[in-house]
N, C-alpha and C positions, 0 to 999 in steps of 0.2 A: 504494500500500500504506500509506503514512503517513497518508493521508486517512482510511483505515479505522480508524485508532487515535485520532486527535486531534480529531475534528470535533464531538463532542457533549459538553455539560456533564455529563451523567450518566456518559458514558464516562470523562471525566477524573476524576470522583469515584471511580469503580470502580477505575481504574488506581492512583489515589493510595492507596486502601484496600489493594490487594494488594501494591503496591511499598513502601508506608510501613513495613510489617513483613512482609517476604517470608518464605515458608515456612509461613504460616498458611493453613488452609483455612476457608472460610466457606460456610454454606448460604444459600440464596436469601433467606429471611426476615431472617437476620442482616445480610446485605448491604444489604437495603432499609432496615433500622433505622439502620445506620451511615452510609449515604450520604444518608439522608433524602429519598428520591425514590419515585415511584410504582412499584409492583411490575412492571407491564407494561414500563415504560421500562427498568428494571434487567434484567429477563429478556431483552429485546431486545439490550441492550448485552453481556450475558454471552454470548449466542449469537454475536454478532458477534466478540467477542474470542476465543471458543473457535474459531471458524472461521478466524481469522487465525493461530492457533497460539500465542497468548499465554497462554491459560488452558486448563487441563485440568479435566475434571469426572469425578466418580465417585459412584455411588449407595452410600449407607450407610443400612441399614434402609430407611426410606421417604423419605429426604432426599437431595437432590442437593447435593454439596459441590464447590466450585470452588477451584482454587489456580493460582498463576502457574507457568509452566514455565520452569525455569532455563536451558533450551537455546533459548529463543526468540531469534530473530536480533537483536532490538533490546533484549534484556533489560538488558544492562549500561548502555546509553545512557539508557534510560528510568529505570532505577534511580538513576542519577546526577541526572537532571532532577528526579525526584520528591523525592529527598533534599535537594535545594536549594530546594524550594518548600514542603514540609510536614515535620512532625516536628522533630527536633533541628536539622538543618541549616537548614531554613526559618526556624525561630525565631531562630537565631543570626544569619542574614542580615538578617531583619526588625528585629532589636534591636541591630544592631552599634553604633549610636551610644550606646546605654545601657551597652554592655559595655566601653567604653573605646576605646583606640586599638589595633585588632587589625591586625597585619601579615600573619599567616597563620592560617588555621583550616582544619582538614581532619578528615574522618571516615575511619576505616579501612574498607577494602573488606569485611572480615569483619563489621563492625558493620552496614554498609549492606545486606549480603546476609542479615542476620538470623541469623547463626551464633551459637551459644551463647557466653556470657561465658567468657573465660579470663583469669586474672590476669596473664599475660605480654603481653597485647595491649592497646594503648592505643586506645580507641574514638574519642576526640576529642583532638586536639592543637591548642592555641591558643598563638600567640606574639604578644606585644605587652604593652601596659600594660592589664591586664584588671581590671575591677571584679568581684572574686570573688563577692560576695554575689549579684549579678545573674546571673552564670553558674551559680552553685550552684542558684538557684531554677529556672532553665531546665532544668538537668540533673535535678533532683528530679522535676519535672513529667514529663519524658520517661521517667524510670525507672518512674514509676507507670503511664504509658501502655503501655510495653513489658513491664512486669512483670519487669524484670531490672536488675541493677546496670550503671552506665555508668562505665567506667574512663577518666578524663580527666586530661590533664596541661597545666596552664597554665605558661607560661615567658616571661620577659622577652626582648626582642630581644638584649640583651647576653649573657645566659646562653646563649641558643640559638646565637649566633655563636661564643662561646667554646667551647662543647661540640662544635659542628660542626667547627670548625677543629682541635680536638684529636682528632677522630674518635671521640668518646665512643660506646661500644657501644650504649647506650640510644638515642641520637639516630640512629645509623647504622641500627639495626633499624627505627625509625619510617620513616626515609627510604627504606629498601629495599623496604618493603611497598607493595602497591597501595593507593590512596587515592582519595577524592573530595574535591577542593579546594572549599572553601566561599568563602574569601576569600584574596586574595593570588595572587602569580605562582608557580605550581608549579615552573617551571624555575629561577627565582631561589632558591626555597627549597631545592631539592635540590643546587644547584650547589656544588661543593667548592672 
């Protein structure tokens, strides 16, 4: 079953498109433009991914739209993998040397799943000695791509340790919610 998902370059591009910003629907021509592949190859991969249960399709007017199914058996795992290789997570991992000395970096599960922005949710949490102008540039680029604000919190290791030991409500709320770890040891981060 896994071979049906990950064997083709075109399939990987299609999966990255759908899981890079989950919840969006795309028609075939738009998918072809975004993944920059031949239409027949894209149609073949869409049919295969729909057959595995990963994608659903529906007709609207005279166009067929595809979207990822949230109840797909490997949805959460693929979402994590894709968010570590493309988008904000992939960019942070690829540029970690430019961003300073990062101890922990994580994306919230709601951000990864493409849920709407809320002021109370931290989309990106980064702990370490961070070069804020570099991080800000990466975030602005992702905000433009996603067409939504990204709520992020940078913090030094000392401040994080102090606030975690004091059981600061803000830190405890971040640690209590599901996340996708980009950098660092998750168990060490949440350990009290």
